C-alpha positions in Angstrom: 78.3 37.0 94.4 80.1 35.8 91.3 79.3 32.3 89.9 82.9 30.9 90.4 85.5 31.7 93.0 89.1 30.6 93.6 90.4 30.4 97.1 92.8 33.4 97.7 95.0 31.2 99.9 95.5 28.0 97.9 93.8 28.8 94.5 91.5 25.7 94.7 87.9 26.1 93.7 85.6 27.5 96.5 82.0 26.6 97.0 79.3 29.1 97.9 77.8 28.9 101.4 75.8 30.8 103.8 77.8 31.7 106.9 75.8 32.1 110.1 76.7 35.2 112.2 75.2 35.7 115.6 75.3 38.5 118.2 75.2 37.1 121.7 74.5 39.3 124.7 74.9 37.8 128.2 74.9 34.3 126.7 71.8 34.7 124.7 71.5 35.2 120.9 69.9 38.6 120.3 70.5 38.9 116.5 71.3 36.4 113.7 72.0 36.8 110.0 73.2 34.6 107.2 76.1 36.0 105.1 76.9 34.7 101.6 80.5 33.5 101.5 82.9 31.1 99.8 84.3 28.0 101.5 87.4 26.3 100.2 87.1 22.5 100.6 90.8 22.2 100.1 92.2 24.4 102.9 89.0 25.4 104.7 89.4 29.2 104.2 86.1 31.2 104.2 86.1 34.3 102.0 83.5 37.1 102.1 83.4 39.5 99.2 84.2 43.1 100.0 80.8 44.6 99.4 79.2 41.9 101.5 81.7 42.5 104.3 81.0 46.2 104.4 77.2 45.6 104.5 77.7 43.0 107.4 79.8 45.4 109.4 77.2 48.2 109.0 74.4 45.8 110.1 76.4 44.6 113.1 77.2 48.1 114.2 73.4 48.8 114.3 72.6 45.7 116.4 75.5 45.4 118.9 76.4 47.0 122.2 79.7 47.1 124.0 80.3 43.7 125.5 78.4 41.8 122.9 80.0 38.7 121.4 80.0 38.4 117.6 80.1 34.7 116.5 80.9 33.6 113.0 79.8 30.0 113.2 81.4 28.0 110.4 80.8 24.8 112.3 77.0 25.5 112.1 77.1 26.0 108.3 
């Protein structure tokens, strides 16, 4: 992650955060990770850098089955 980041939507400064991501199966959390991201306090947009996004997708592909729910829980952050 870079040290500074401008929101790609409104160009306001964005703050670093850890975004919780959960895999839920039949109503139970079976896998959870924390993803580094940027949160714009002006418009609320959450941005994940490309390399991080690719890594998260690969990890989720390893830990999910058809029918699982993937939850990006900004409200938990």
